[in-house]
Structure formats: structure tokens, C-alpha cells
PDB file with SEQRES, HELIX, SHEET and CRYST1 records, atoms N, CA, C and O in Angstrom:
SEQRES   1 A   84  MET THR ILE ASP TYR ALA ALA ARG ALA HIS GLU LEU GLY          
SEQRES   2 A   84  ILE HIS LEU PHE PRO ASN SER ASN TYR PRO PHE ILE ILE          
SEQRES   3 A   84  CYS VAL GLY ALA LEU PHE LEU ALA LEU GLY ALA ILE PRO          
SEQRES   4 A   84  PHE SER GLY THR ILE ARG VAL VAL LEU ALA VAL ILE GLY          
SEQRES   5 A   84  GLY LEU ILE PHE LEU TYR GLY ILE VAL GLY TRP VAL LEU          
SEQRES   6 A   84  VAL GLU ASP VAL ARG MET PHE PRO ALA GLU THR PRO SER          
SEQRES   7 A   84  THR HIS GLU ALA PRO HIS                                      
HELIX    1 AA1 TYR A    5  LEU A   12  1                                   8    
HELIX    2 AA2 TYR A   22  LEU A   35  1                                  14    
HELIX    3 AA3 GLY A   42  VAL A   61  1                                  20    
HELIX    4 AA4 GLY A   62  GLU A   67  3                                   6    
HELIX    5 AA5 ASP A   68  MET A   71  1                                   4    
CRYST1    1.000    1.000    1.000  90.00  90.00  90.00 P 1           1          
ATOM      1  N   MET A   1      14.319  23.765  -9.769  1.00  0.00           N  
ATOM      2  CA  MET A   1      15.243  22.730  -9.435  1.00  0.00           C  
ATOM      3  C   MET A   1      14.455  21.470  -9.089  1.00  0.00           C  
ATOM      4  O   MET A   1      13.602  21.505  -8.202  1.00  0.00           O  
ATOM      5  N   THR A   2      14.720  20.376  -9.762  1.00  0.00           N  
ATOM      6  CA  THR A   2      14.049  19.132  -9.515  1.00  0.00           C  
ATOM      7  C   THR A   2      14.970  18.230  -8.679  1.00  0.00           C  
ATOM      8  O   THR A   2      16.160  18.062  -8.944  1.00  0.00           O  
ATOM      9  N   ILE A   3      14.314  17.658  -7.637  1.00  0.00           N  
ATOM     10  CA  ILE A   3      15.066  16.741  -6.726  1.00  0.00           C  
ATOM     11  C   ILE A   3      14.546  15.377  -6.923  1.00  0.00           C  
ATOM     12  O   ILE A   3      13.344  15.133  -6.825  1.00  0.00           O  
ATOM     13  N   ASP A   4      15.487  14.428  -7.217  1.00  0.00           N  
ATOM     14  CA  ASP A   4      15.064  13.020  -7.347  1.00  0.00           C  
ATOM     15  C   ASP A   4      15.217  12.377  -5.926  1.00  0.00           C  
ATOM     16  O   ASP A   4      16.301  11.965  -5.513  1.00  0.00           O  
ATOM     17  N   TYR A   5      14.065  12.323  -5.216  1.00  0.00           N  
ATOM     18  CA  TYR A   5      14.156  11.793  -3.770  1.00  0.00           C  
ATOM     19  C   TYR A   5      14.456  10.356  -3.762  1.00  0.00           C  
ATOM     20  O   TYR A   5      15.068   9.889  -2.801  1.00  0.00           O  
ATOM     21  N   ALA A   6      14.065   9.569  -4.790  1.00  0.00           N  
ATOM     22  CA  ALA A   6      14.362   8.135  -4.763  1.00  0.00           C  
ATOM     23  C   ALA A   6      15.868   7.957  -4.920  1.00  0.00           C  
ATOM     24  O   ALA A   6      16.459   7.126  -4.230  1.00  0.00           O  
ATOM     25  N   ALA A   7      16.494   8.711  -5.803  1.00  0.00           N  
ATOM     26  CA  ALA A   7      18.063   8.613  -5.996  1.00  0.00           C  
ATOM     27  C   ALA A   7      18.701   9.041  -4.707  1.00  0.00           C  
ATOM     28  O   ALA A   7      19.663   8.415  -4.263  1.00  0.00           O  
ATOM     29  N   ARG A   8      18.190  10.107  -4.079  1.00  0.00           N  
ATOM     30  CA  ARG A   8      18.893  10.671  -2.867  1.00  0.00           C  
ATOM     31  C   ARG A   8      18.746   9.671  -1.749  1.00  0.00           C  
ATOM     32  O   ARG A   8      19.705   9.426  -1.018  1.00  0.00           O  
ATOM     33  N   ALA A   9      17.536   9.065  -1.588  1.00  0.00           N  
ATOM     34  CA  ALA A   9      17.337   8.070  -0.523  1.00  0.00           C  
ATOM     35  C   ALA A   9      18.323   6.875  -0.815  1.00  0.00           C  
ATOM     36  O   ALA A   9      18.927   6.324   0.106  1.00  0.00           O  
ATOM     37  N   HIS A  10      18.453   6.520  -2.050  1.00  0.00           N  
ATOM     38  CA  HIS A  10      19.319   5.338  -2.348  1.00  0.00           C  
ATOM     39  C   HIS A  10      20.842   5.690  -1.944  1.00  0.00           C  
ATOM     40  O   HIS A  10      21.590   4.859  -1.428  1.00  0.00           O  
ATOM     41  N   GLU A  11      21.198   6.966  -2.228  1.00  0.00           N  
ATOM     42  CA  GLU A  11      22.558   7.370  -1.844  1.00  0.00           C  
ATOM     43  C   GLU A  11      22.715   7.272  -0.377  1.00  0.00           C  
ATOM     44  O   GLU A  11      23.776   6.871   0.099  1.00  0.00           O  
ATOM     45  N   LEU A  12      21.685   7.628   0.386  1.00  0.00           N  
ATOM     46  CA  LEU A  12      21.805   7.531   1.819  1.00  0.00           C  
ATOM     47  C   LEU A  12      21.580   6.170   2.480  1.00  0.00           C  
ATOM     48  O   LEU A  12      21.691   6.009   3.695  1.00  0.00           O  
ATOM     49  N   GLY A  13      21.275   5.248   1.663  1.00  0.00           N  
ATOM     50  CA  GLY A  13      21.013   3.885   2.146  1.00  0.00           C  
ATOM     51  C   GLY A  13      19.586   3.695   2.671  1.00  0.00           C  
ATOM     52  O   GLY A  13      19.358   2.779   3.461  1.00  0.00           O  
ATOM     53  N   ILE A  14      18.659   4.488   2.283  1.00  0.00           N  
ATOM     54  CA  ILE A  14      17.368   4.390   2.764  1.00  0.00           C  
ATOM     55  C   ILE A  14      16.482   3.675   1.719  1.00  0.00           C  
ATOM     56  O   ILE A  14      16.504   4.045   0.545  1.00  0.00           O  
ATOM     57  N   HIS A  15      15.722   2.678   2.126  1.00  0.00           N  
ATOM     58  CA  HIS A  15      14.957   1.851   1.219  1.00  0.00           C  
ATOM     59  C   HIS A  15      13.553   2.470   1.126  1.00  0.00           C  
ATOM     60  O   HIS A  15      12.901   2.670   2.151  1.00  0.00           O  
ATOM     61  N   LEU A  16      13.112   2.758  -0.025  1.00  0.00           N  
ATOM     62  CA  LEU A  16      11.809   3.303  -0.371  1.00  0.00           C  
ATOM     63  C   LEU A  16      11.086   2.206  -1.160  1.00  0.00           C  
ATOM     64  O   LEU A  16      11.624   1.636  -2.109  1.00  0.00           O  
ATOM     65  N   PHE A  17       9.794   1.920  -0.716  1.00  0.00           N  
ATOM     66  CA  PHE A  17       8.955   0.961  -1.455  1.00  0.00           C  
ATOM     67  C   PHE A  17       8.492   1.574  -2.706  1.00  0.00           C  
ATOM     68  O   PHE A  17       8.326   2.792  -2.760  1.00  0.00           O  
ATOM     69  N   PRO A  18       8.277   0.833  -3.689  1.00  0.00           N  
ATOM     70  CA  PRO A  18       7.728   1.336  -4.993  1.00  0.00           C  
ATOM     71  C   PRO A  18       6.338   1.858  -4.803  1.00  0.00           C  
ATOM     72  O   PRO A  18       5.632   1.446  -3.882  1.00  0.00           O  
ATOM     73  N   ASN A  19       5.927   2.776  -5.677  1.00  0.00           N  
ATOM     74  CA  ASN A  19       4.586   3.344  -5.609  1.00  0.00           C  
ATOM     75  C   ASN A  19       3.598   2.173  -5.929  1.00  0.00           C  
ATOM     76  O   ASN A  19       3.888   1.285  -6.731  1.00  0.00           O  
ATOM     77  N   SER A  20       2.498   2.225  -5.299  1.00  0.00           N  
ATOM     78  CA  SER A  20       1.451   1.169  -5.544  1.00  0.00           C  
ATOM     79  C   SER A  20       0.064   1.800  -5.329  1.00  0.00           C  
ATOM     80  O   SER A  20      -0.106   2.696  -4.503  1.00  0.00           O  
ATOM     81  N   ASN A  21      -0.959   1.288  -6.125  1.00  0.00           N  
ATOM     82  CA  ASN A  21      -2.335   1.634  -5.972  1.00  0.00           C  
ATOM     83  C   ASN A  21      -2.982   0.513  -5.213  1.00  0.00           C  
ATOM     84  O   ASN A  21      -4.140   0.704  -4.843  1.00  0.00           O  
ATOM     85  N   TYR A  22      -2.441  -0.557  -4.944  1.00  0.00           N  
ATOM     86  CA  TYR A  22      -3.107  -1.667  -4.299  1.00  0.00           C  
ATOM     87  C   TYR A  22      -3.662  -1.312  -2.913  1.00  0.00           C  
ATOM     88  O   TYR A  22      -4.751  -1.794  -2.601  1.00  0.00           O  
ATOM     89  N   PRO A  23      -2.993  -0.490  -2.027  1.00  0.00           N  
ATOM     90  CA  PRO A  23      -3.573  -0.202  -0.710  1.00  0.00           C  
ATOM     91  C   PRO A  23      -4.974   0.503  -0.987  1.00  0.00           C  
ATOM     92  O   PRO A  23      -5.926   0.201  -0.267  1.00  0.00           O  
ATOM     93  N   PHE A  24      -5.122   1.400  -1.974  1.00  0.00           N  
ATOM     94  CA  PHE A  24      -6.399   2.057  -2.182  1.00  0.00           C  
ATOM     95  C   PHE A  24      -7.447   0.987  -2.574  1.00  0.00           C  
ATOM     96  O   PHE A  24      -8.579   1.023  -2.093  1.00  0.00           O  
ATOM     97  N   ILE A  25      -7.078   0.079  -3.410  1.00  0.00           N  
ATOM     98  CA  ILE A  25      -8.041  -1.012  -3.827  1.00  0.00           C  
ATOM     99  C   ILE A  25      -8.438  -1.790  -2.642  1.00  0.00           C  
ATOM    100  O   ILE A  25      -9.612  -2.129  -2.493  1.00  0.00           O  
ATOM    101  N   ILE A  26      -7.463  -2.109  -1.737  1.00  0.00           N  
ATOM    102  CA  ILE A  26      -7.794  -2.903  -0.538  1.00  0.00           C  
ATOM    103  C   ILE A  26      -8.787  -2.097   0.408  1.00  0.00           C  
ATOM    104  O   ILE A  26      -9.665  -2.677   1.048  1.00  0.00           O  
ATOM    105  N   CYS A  27      -8.602  -0.786   0.452  1.00  0.00           N  
ATOM    106  CA  CYS A  27      -9.533   0.043   1.231  1.00  0.00           C  
ATOM    107  C   CYS A  27     -10.898   0.084   0.668  1.00  0.00           C  
ATOM    108  O   CYS A  27     -11.884   0.059   1.404  1.00  0.00           O  
ATOM    109  N   VAL A  28     -10.986   0.151  -0.686  1.00  0.00           N  
ATOM    110  CA  VAL A  28     -12.338   0.092  -1.346  1.00  0.00           C  
ATOM    111  C   VAL A  28     -13.022  -1.254  -1.053  1.00  0.00           C  
ATOM    112  O   VAL A  28     -14.236  -1.288  -0.847  1.00  0.00           O  
ATOM    113  N   GLY A  29     -12.271  -2.354  -1.030  1.00  0.00           N  
ATOM    114  CA  GLY A  29     -12.873  -3.612  -0.811  1.00  0.00           C  
ATOM    115  C   GLY A  29     -13.290  -3.685   0.716  1.00  0.00           C  
ATOM    116  O   GLY A  29     -14.311  -4.286   1.052  1.00  0.00           O  
ATOM    117  N   ALA A  30     -12.527  -3.101   1.558  1.00  0.00           N  
ATOM    118  CA  ALA A  30     -12.934  -3.111   3.014  1.00  0.00           C  
ATOM    119  C   ALA A  30     -14.173  -2.260   3.211  1.00  0.00           C  
ATOM    120  O   ALA A  30     -15.017  -2.582   4.047  1.00  0.00           O  
ATOM    121  N   LEU A  31     -14.300  -1.143   2.429  1.00  0.00           N  
ATOM    122  CA  LEU A  31     -15.484  -0.398   2.461  1.00  0.00           C  
ATOM    123  C   LEU A  31     -16.740  -1.153   2.137  1.00  0.00           C  
ATOM    124  O   LEU A  31     -17.736  -1.108   2.858  1.00  0.00           O  
ATOM    125  N   PHE A  32     -16.656  -1.863   1.003  1.00  0.00           N  
ATOM    126  CA  PHE A  32     -17.801  -2.741   0.595  1.00  0.00           C  
ATOM    127  C   PHE A  32     -18.065  -3.780   1.621  1.00  0.00           C  
ATOM    128  O   PHE A  32     -19.225  -4.079   1.905  1.00  0.00           O  
ATOM    129  N   LEU A  33     -17.017  -4.359   2.207  1.00  0.00           N  
ATOM    130  CA  LEU A  33     -17.257  -5.421   3.248  1.00  0.00           C  
ATOM    131  C   LEU A  33     -17.920  -4.763   4.449  1.00  0.00           C  
ATOM    132  O   LEU A  33     -18.770  -5.386   5.087  1.00  0.00           O  
ATOM    133  N   ALA A  34     -17.570  -3.552   4.773  1.00  0.00           N  
ATOM    134  CA  ALA A  34     -18.245  -2.835   5.924  1.00  0.00           C  
ATOM    135  C   ALA A  34     -19.650  -2.479   5.588  1.00  0.00           C  
ATOM    136  O   ALA A  34     -20.523  -2.521   6.455  1.00  0.00           O  
ATOM    137  N   LEU A  35     -19.912  -2.112   4.298  1.00  0.00           N  
ATOM    138  CA  LEU A  35     -21.249  -1.847   3.905  1.00  0.00           C  
ATOM    139  C   LEU A  35     -22.112  -3.094   4.005  1.00  0.00           C  
ATOM    140  O   LEU A  35     -23.306  -3.006   4.292  1.00  0.00           O  
ATOM    141  N   GLY A  36     -21.530  -4.218   3.776  1.00  0.00           N  
ATOM    142  CA  GLY A  36     -22.321  -5.487   3.936  1.00  0.00           C  
ATOM    143  C   GLY A  36     -22.682  -5.814   5.386  1.00  0.00           C  
ATOM    144  O   GLY A  36     -23.528  -6.677   5.617  1.00  0.00           O  
ATOM    145  N   ALA A  37     -22.072  -5.156   6.358  1.00  0.00           N  
ATOM    146  CA  ALA A  37     -22.430  -5.382   7.732  1.00  0.00           C  
ATOM    147  C   ALA A  37     -23.564  -4.481   8.173  1.00  0.00           C  
ATOM    148  O   ALA A  37     -24.102  -4.687   9.260  1.00  0.00           O  
ATOM    149  N   ILE A  38     -23.957  -3.484   7.379  1.00  0.00           N  
ATOM    150  CA  ILE A  38     -25.097  -2.696   7.760  1.00  0.00           C  
ATOM    151  C   ILE A  38     -26.446  -3.469   7.488  1.00  0.00           C  
ATOM    152  O   ILE A  38     -26.599  -4.135   6.464  1.00  0.00           O  
ATOM    153  N   PRO A  39     -27.359  -3.352   8.403  1.00  0.00           N  
ATOM    154  CA  PRO A  39     -28.587  -4.240   8.314  1.00  0.00           C  
ATOM    155  C   PRO A  39     -29.529  -3.854   7.201  1.00  0.00           C  
ATOM    156  O   PRO A  39     -30.612  -3.328   7.459  1.00  0.00           O  
ATOM    157  N   PHE A  40     -29.140  -4.103   5.973  1.00  0.00           N  
ATOM    158  CA  PHE A  40     -30.001  -4.029   4.837  1.00  0.00           C  
ATOM    159  C   PHE A  40     -30.670  -5.340   4.609  1.00  0.00           C  
ATOM    160  O   PHE A  40     -30.507  -6.217   5.457  1.00  0.00           O  
ATOM    161  N   SER A  41     -31.423  -5.578   3.535  1.00  0.00           N  
ATOM    162  CA  SER A  41     -32.031  -6.815   3.310  1.00  0.00           C  
ATOM    163  C   SER A  41     -30.918  -7.878   3.103  1.00  0.00           C  
ATOM    164  O   SER A  41     -29.773  -7.525   2.820  1.00  0.00           O  
ATOM    165  N   GLY A  42     -31.254  -9.154   3.242  1.00  0.00           N  
ATOM    166  CA  GLY A  42     -30.262 -10.141   3.145  1.00  0.00           C  
ATOM    167  C   GLY A  42     -29.517 -10.227   1.829  1.00  0.00           C  
ATOM    168  O   GLY A  42     -28.307 -10.450   1.791  1.00  0.00           O  
ATOM    169  N   THR A  43     -30.222 -10.054   0.810  1.00  0.00           N  
ATOM    170  CA  THR A  43     -29.609 -10.123  -0.587  1.00  0.00           C  
ATOM    171  C   THR A  43     -28.661  -9.029  -0.817  1.00  0.00           C  
ATOM    172  O   THR A  43     -27.596  -9.276  -1.383  1.00  0.00           O  
ATOM    173  N   ILE A  44     -28.963  -7.792  -0.415  1.00  0.00           N  
ATOM    174  CA  ILE A  44     -28.070  -6.751  -0.536  1.00  0.00           C  
ATOM    175  C   ILE A  44     -26.790  -6.887   0.288  1.00  0.00           C  
ATOM    176  O   ILE A  44     -25.695  -6.563  -0.173  1.00  0.00           O  
ATOM    177  N   ARG A  45     -26.950  -7.356   1.472  1.00  0.00           N  
ATOM    178  CA  ARG A  45     -25.869  -7.674   2.287  1.00  0.00           C  
ATOM    179  C   ARG A  45     -24.856  -8.694   1.702  1.00  0.00           C  
ATOM    180  O   ARG A  45     -23.642  -8.506   1.782  1.00  0.00           O  
ATOM    181  N   VAL A  46     -25.374  -9.717   1.146  1.00  0.00           N  
ATOM    182  CA  VAL A  46     -24.575 -10.775   0.583  1.00  0.00           C  
ATOM    183  C   VAL A  46     -23.847 -10.262  -0.712  1.00  0.00           C  
ATOM    184  O   VAL A  46     -22.679 -10.564  -0.955  1.00  0.00           O  
ATOM    185  N   VAL A  47     -24.623  -9.459  -1.533  1.00  0.00           N  
ATOM    186  CA  VAL A  47     -24.020  -8.908  -2.712  1.00  0.00           C  
ATOM    187  C   VAL A  47     -22.851  -7.884  -2.342  1.00  0.00           C  
ATOM    188  O   VAL A  47     -21.776  -7.900  -2.942  1.00  0.00           O  
ATOM    189  N   LEU A  48     -23.123  -7.049  -1.373  1.00  0.00           N  
ATOM    190  CA  LEU A  48     -22.026  -6.178  -0.946  1.00  0.00           C  
ATOM    191  C   LEU A  48     -20.799  -6.906  -0.418  1.00  0.00           C  
ATOM    192  O   LEU A  48     -19.658  -6.583  -0.747  1.00  0.00           O  
ATOM    193  N   ALA A  49     -21.071  -7.864   0.384  1.00  0.00           N  
ATOM    194  CA  ALA A  49     -19.979  -8.766   0.977  1.00  0.00           C  
ATOM    195  C   ALA A  49     -19.169  -9.426  -0.072  1.00  0.00           C  
ATOM    196  O   ALA A  49     -17.940  -9.444  -0.013  1.00  0.00           O  
ATOM    197  N   VAL A  50     -19.864  -9.983  -1.059  1.00  0.00           N  
ATOM    198  CA  VAL A  50     -19.184 -10.693  -2.115  1.00  0.00           C  
ATOM    199  C   VAL A  50     -18.287  -9.731  -3.000  1.00  0.00           C  
ATOM    200  O   VAL A  50     -17.124  -9.982  -3.314  1.00  0.00           O  
ATOM    201  N   ILE A  51     -18.977  -8.621  -3.348  1.00  0.00           N  
ATOM    202  CA  ILE A  51     -18.192  -7.590  -4.160  1.00  0.00           C  
ATOM    203  C   ILE A  51     -16.993  -7.113  -3.319  1.00  0.00           C  
ATOM    204  O   ILE A  51     -15.868  -7.062  -3.817  1.00  0.00           O  
ATOM    205  N   GLY A  52     -17.217  -6.792  -2.150  1.00  0.00           N  
ATOM    206  CA  GLY A  52     -16.103  -6.323  -1.188  1.00  0.00           C  
ATOM    207  C   GLY A  52     -15.009  -7.347  -1.069  1.00  0.00           C  
ATOM    208  O   GLY A  52     -13.822  -7.034  -1.161  1.00  0.00           O  
ATOM    209  N   GLY A  53     -15.445  -8.633  -0.855  1.00  0.00           N  
ATOM    210  CA  GLY A  53     -14.472  -9.662  -0.678  1.00  0.00           C  
ATOM    211  C   GLY A  53     -13.604  -9.865  -1.916  1.00  0.00           C  
ATOM    212  O   GLY A  53     -12.385 -10.032  -1.852  1.00  0.00           O  
ATOM    213  N   LEU A  54     -14.319  -9.841  -3.064  1.00  0.00           N  
ATOM    214  CA  LEU A  54     -13.504  -9.966  -4.324  1.00  0.00           C  
ATOM    215  C   LEU A  54     -12.560  -8.803  -4.549  1.00  0.00           C  
ATOM    216  O   LEU A  54     -11.406  -9.025  -4.916  1.00  0.00           O  
ATOM    217  N   ILE A  55     -12.994  -7.589  -4.349  1.00  0.00           N  
ATOM    218  CA  ILE A  55     -12.121  -6.501  -4.546  1.00  0.00           C  
ATOM    219  C   ILE A  55     -11.038  -6.520  -3.522  1.00  0.00           C  
ATOM    220  O   ILE A  55      -9.895  -6.216  -3.863  1.00  0.00           O  
ATOM    221  N   PHE A  56     -11.314  -6.856  -2.284  1.00  0.00           N  
ATOM    222  CA  PHE A  56     -10.283  -6.965  -1.209  1.00  0.00           C  
ATOM    223  C   PHE A  56      -9.235  -8.008  -1.578  1.00  0.00           C  
ATOM    224  O   PHE A  56      -8.032  -7.770  -1.476  1.00  0.00           O  
ATOM    225  N   LEU A  57      -9.719  -9.161  -2.006  1.00  0.00           N  
ATOM    226  CA  LEU A  57      -8.727 -10.229  -2.355  1.00  0.00           C  
ATOM    227  C   LEU A  57      -7.889  -9.838  -3.561  1.00  0.00           C  
ATOM    228  O   LEU A  57      -6.700 -10.154  -3.598  1.00  0.00           O  
ATOM    229  N   TYR A  58      -8.482  -9.144  -4.574  1.00  0.00           N  
ATOM    230  CA  TYR A  58      -7.784  -8.651  -5.661  1.00  0.00           C  
ATOM    231  C   TYR A  58      -6.610  -7.731  -5.194  1.00  0.00           C  
ATOM    232  O   TYR A  58      -5.463  -7.873  -5.618  1.00  0.00           O  
ATOM    233  N   GLY A  59      -6.955  -6.841  -4.352  1.00  0.00           N  
ATOM    234  CA  GLY A  59      -5.940  -5.961  -3.787  1.00  0.00           C  
ATOM    235  C   GLY A  59      -4.838  -6.632  -3.099  1.00  0.00           C  
ATOM    236  O   GLY A  59      -3.672  -6.320  -3.342  1.00  0.00           O  
ATOM    237  N   ILE A  60      -5.162  -7.581  -2.214  1.00  0.00           N  
ATOM    238  CA  ILE A  60      -4.209  -8.316  -1.426  1.00  0.00           C  
ATOM    239  C   ILE A  60      -3.323  -9.105  -2.354  1.00  0.00           C  
ATOM    240  O   ILE A  60      -2.103  -9.044  -2.200  1.00  0.00           O  
ATOM    241  N   VAL A  61      -3.842  -9.823  -3.281  1.00  0.00           N  
ATOM    242  CA  VAL A  61      -3.120 -10.670  -4.197  1.00  0.00           C  
ATOM    243  C   VAL A  61      -2.215  -9.771  -5.104  1.00  0.00           C  
ATOM    244  O   VAL A  61      -1.053 -10.112  -5.325  1.00  0.00           O  
ATOM    245  N   GLY A  62      -2.718  -8.683  -5.603  1.00  0.00           N  
ATOM    246  CA  GLY A  62      -1.957  -7.752  -6.271  1.00  0.00           C  
ATOM    247  C   GLY A  62      -0.798  -7.148  -5.581  1.00  0.00           C  
ATOM    248  O   GLY A  62       0.279  -7.040  -6.169  1.00  0.00           O  
ATOM    249  N   TRP A  63      -0.968  -6.742  -4.338  1.00  0.00           N  
ATOM    250  CA  TRP A  63       0.005  -6.143  -3.558  1.00  0.00           C  
ATOM    251  C   TRP A  63       1.046  -7.184  -3.190  1.00  0.00           C  
ATOM    252  O   TRP A  63       2.243  -6.916  -3.287  1.00  0.00           O  
ATOM    253  N   VAL A  64       0.655  -8.257  -2.810  1.00  0.00           N  
ATOM    254  CA  VAL A  64       1.613  -9.253  -2.266  1.00  0.00           C  
ATOM    255  C   VAL A  64       2.377  -9.959  -3.448  1.00  0.00           C  
ATOM    256  O   VAL A  64       3.597 -10.092  -3.358  1.00  0.00           O  
ATOM    257  N   LEU A  65       1.703 -10.411  -4.540  1.00  0.00           N  
ATOM    258  CA  LEU A  65       2.363 -11.098  -5.545  1.00  0.00           C  
ATOM    259  C   LEU A  65       2.915 -10.198  -6.583  1.00  0.00           C  
ATOM    260  O   LEU A  65       4.068 -10.387  -6.970  1.00  0.00           O  
ATOM    261  N   VAL A  66       2.189  -9.223  -7.078  1.00  0.00           N  
ATOM    262  CA  VAL A  66       2.687  -8.350  -8.217  1.00  0.00           C  
ATOM    263  C   VAL A  66       3.742  -7.454  -7.728  1.00  0.00           C  
ATOM    264  O   VAL A  66       4.845  -7.443  -8.274  1.00  0.00           O  
ATOM    265  N   GLU A  67       3.439  -6.646  -6.652  1.00  0.00           N  
ATOM    266  CA  GLU A  67       4.367  -5.705  -6.084  1.00  0.00           C  
ATOM    267  C   GLU A  67       5.618  -6.385  -5.462  1.00  0.00           C  
ATOM    268  O   GLU A  67       6.750  -5.918  -5.589  1.00  0.00           O  
ATOM    269  N   ASP A  68       5.348  -7.443  -4.827  1.00  0.00           N  
ATOM    270  CA  ASP A  68       6.479  -8.159  -4.163  1.00  0.00           C  
ATOM    271  C   ASP A  68       7.487  -8.647  -5.150  1.00  0.00           C  
ATOM    272  O   ASP A  68       8.691  -8.554  -4.912  1.00  0.00           O  
ATOM    273  N   VAL A  69       6.980  -9.212  -6.351  1.00  0.00           N  
ATOM    274  CA  VAL A  69       7.863  -9.720  -7.370  1.00  0.00           C  
ATOM    275  C   VAL A  69       8.570  -8.523  -8.080  1.00  0.00           C  
ATOM    276  O   VAL A  69       9.706  -8.687  -8.526  1.00  0.00           O  
ATOM    277  N   ARG A  70       7.929  -7.322  -8.198  1.00  0.00           N  
ATOM    278  CA  ARG A  70       8.534  -6.211  -8.754  1.00  0.00           C  
ATOM    279  C   ARG A  70       9.657  -5.639  -7.740  1.00  0.00           C  
ATOM    280  O   ARG A  70      10.723  -5.188  -8.159  1.00  0.00           O  
ATOM    281  N   MET A  71       9.346  -5.695  -6.468  1.00  0.00           N  
ATOM    282  CA  MET A  71      10.286  -5.161  -5.509  1.00  0.00           C  
ATOM    283  C   MET A  71      11.458  -6.099  -5.265  1.00  0.00           C  
ATOM    284  O   MET A  71      12.598  -5.658  -5.124  1.00  0.00           O  
ATOM    285  N   PHE A  72      11.176  -7.367  -5.218  1.00  0.00           N  
ATOM    286  CA  PHE A  72      12.222  -8.435  -4.957  1.00  0.00           C  
ATOM    287  C   PHE A  72      12.202  -9.434  -6.150  1.00  0.00           C  
ATOM    288  O   PHE A  72      11.631 -10.517  -6.024  1.00  0.00           O  
ATOM    289  N   PRO A  73      12.807  -9.087  -7.280  1.00  0.00           N  
ATOM    290  CA  PRO A  73      12.800 -10.014  -8.475  1.00  0.00           C  
ATOM    291  C   PRO A  73      13.528 -11.305  -8.049  1.00  0.00           C  
ATOM    292  O   PRO A  73      14.413 -11.296  -7.194  1.00  0.00           O  
ATOM    293  N   ALA A  74      13.103 -12.441  -8.702  1.00  0.00           N  
ATOM    294  CA  ALA A  74      13.858 -13.665  -8.404  1.00  0.00           C  
ATOM    295  C   ALA A  74      15.204 -13.654  -9.043  1.00  0.00           C  
ATOM    296  O   ALA A  74      15.359 -13.341 -10.224  1.00  0.00           O  
ATOM    297  N   GLU A  75      16.148 -13.993  -8.268  1.00  0.00           N  
ATOM    298  CA  GLU A  75      17.556 -13.992  -8.811  1.00  0.00           C  
ATOM    299  C   GLU A  75      17.900 -15.473  -9.124  1.00  0.00           C  
ATOM    300  O   GLU A  75      17.871 -16.356  -8.267  1.00  0.00           O  
ATOM    301  N   THR A  76      18.219 -15.664 -10.397  1.00  0.00           N  
ATOM    302  CA  THR A  76      18.628 -16.962 -10.812  1.00  0.00           C  
ATOM    303  C   THR A  76      20.215 -17.031 -10.772  1.00  0.00           C  
ATOM    304  O   THR A  76      20.869 -16.231 -11.440  1.00  0.00           O  
ATOM    305  N   PRO A  77      20.752 -17.876 -10.080  1.00  0.00           N  
ATOM    306  CA  PRO A  77      22.209 -17.921 -10.013  1.00  0.00           C  
ATOM    307  C   PRO A  77      22.800 -18.364 -11.331  1.00  0.00           C  
ATOM    308  O   PRO A  77      22.369 -19.319 -11.978  1.00  0.00           O  
ATOM    309  N   SER A  78      23.860 -17.569 -11.693  1.00  0.00           N  
ATOM    310  CA  SER A  78      24.558 -17.951 -12.902  1.00  0.00           C  
ATOM    311  C   SER A  78      25.503 -19.137 -12.723  1.00  0.00           C  
ATOM    312  O   SER A  78      26.196 -19.225 -11.709  1.00  0.00           O  
ATOM    313  N   THR A  79      25.537 -20.014 -13.655  1.00  0.00           N  
ATOM    314  CA  THR A  79      26.452 -21.125 -13.537  1.00  0.00           C  
ATOM    315  C   THR A  79      27.845 -20.869 -13.872  1.00  0.00           C  
ATOM    316  O   THR A  79      28.706 -21.736 -13.718  1.00  0.00           O  
ATOM    317  N   HIS A  80      28.103 -19.673 -14.340  1.00  0.00           N  
ATOM    318  CA  HIS A  80      29.480 -19.296 -14.714  1.00  0.00           C  
ATOM    319  C   HIS A  80      30.240 -18.656 -13.610  1.00  0.00           C  
ATOM    320  O   HIS A  80      31.463 -18.541 -13.696  1.00  0.00           O  
ATOM    321  N   GLU A  81      29.546 -18.216 -12.529  1.00  0.00           N  
ATOM    322  CA  GLU A  81      30.139 -17.561 -11.393  1.00  0.00           C  
ATOM    323  C   GLU A  81      30.623 -18.553 -10.361  1.00  0.00           C  
ATOM    324  O   GLU A  81      30.041 -19.625 -10.198  1.00  0.00           O  
ATOM    325  N   ALA A  82      31.674 -18.204  -9.673  1.00  0.00           N  
ATOM    326  CA  ALA A  82      32.172 -19.075  -8.592  1.00  0.00           C  
ATOM    327  C   ALA A  82      31.268 -18.778  -7.335  1.00  0.00           C  
ATOM    328  O   ALA A  82      30.909 -17.627  -7.089  1.00  0.00           O  
ATOM    329  N   PRO A  83      30.920 -19.825  -6.566  1.00  0.00           N  
ATOM    330  CA  PRO A  83      30.084 -19.648  -5.389  1.00  0.00           C  
ATOM    331  C   PRO A  83      30.772 -18.714  -4.326  1.00  0.00           C  
ATOM    332  O   PRO A  83      31.996 -18.715  -4.195  1.00  0.00           O  
ATOM    333  N   HIS A  84      29.968 -17.940  -3.593  1.00  0.00           N  
ATOM    334  CA  HIS A  84      30.501 -17.001  -2.654  1.00  0.00           C  
ATOM    335  C   HIS A  84      30.561 -17.600  -1.277  1.00  0.00           C  
ATOM    336  O   HIS A  84      30.993 -16.939  -0.333  1.00  0.00           O  
TER     337      HIS A  84                                                      
END                                                                             
């Protein structure tokens, strides 16, 4: 027996966020940022911090912009409907 938990939650009025991989990407970026704080040589620290910062920003932008647009699509009002 297969249970569709998303459909069941919708019937009960529970809001479930869509699945996303961006939190994992954000954590990987935070890992590289933390590795940049370890006292290695200056060049290694800067490289780790830059890589971590770019991965972290990619995850944040993807989660906020891409997932937010997918979860809350822009609604364009129809000109043929009466205002509510």
C-alpha cells in the first residue's frame, strides 16, 4: 500500500515545503568557510574562503529565488475577472 503523504497533508490543511537540495549545498559552503578559518597558510585560507563563499551564496540564491518562485508562483491578475 502506497501512501501519498503530500496529498494527505493537503487534505488536512497542512502546508509542506517542496523538496530541495539547496540546504545541503549551503552546508557544504559553510564547511568550506569554516575550513578557511583553520590556521593554514594565507593562500589556502583565502582559496577555501572564496570557494566556500561562492558555494554558500549559490545555495542561498537558489533556495531563496528558485525555490521561492516554485513555491509561490507569481500570480498575474486576469483582466476578464471582476475584482474581489
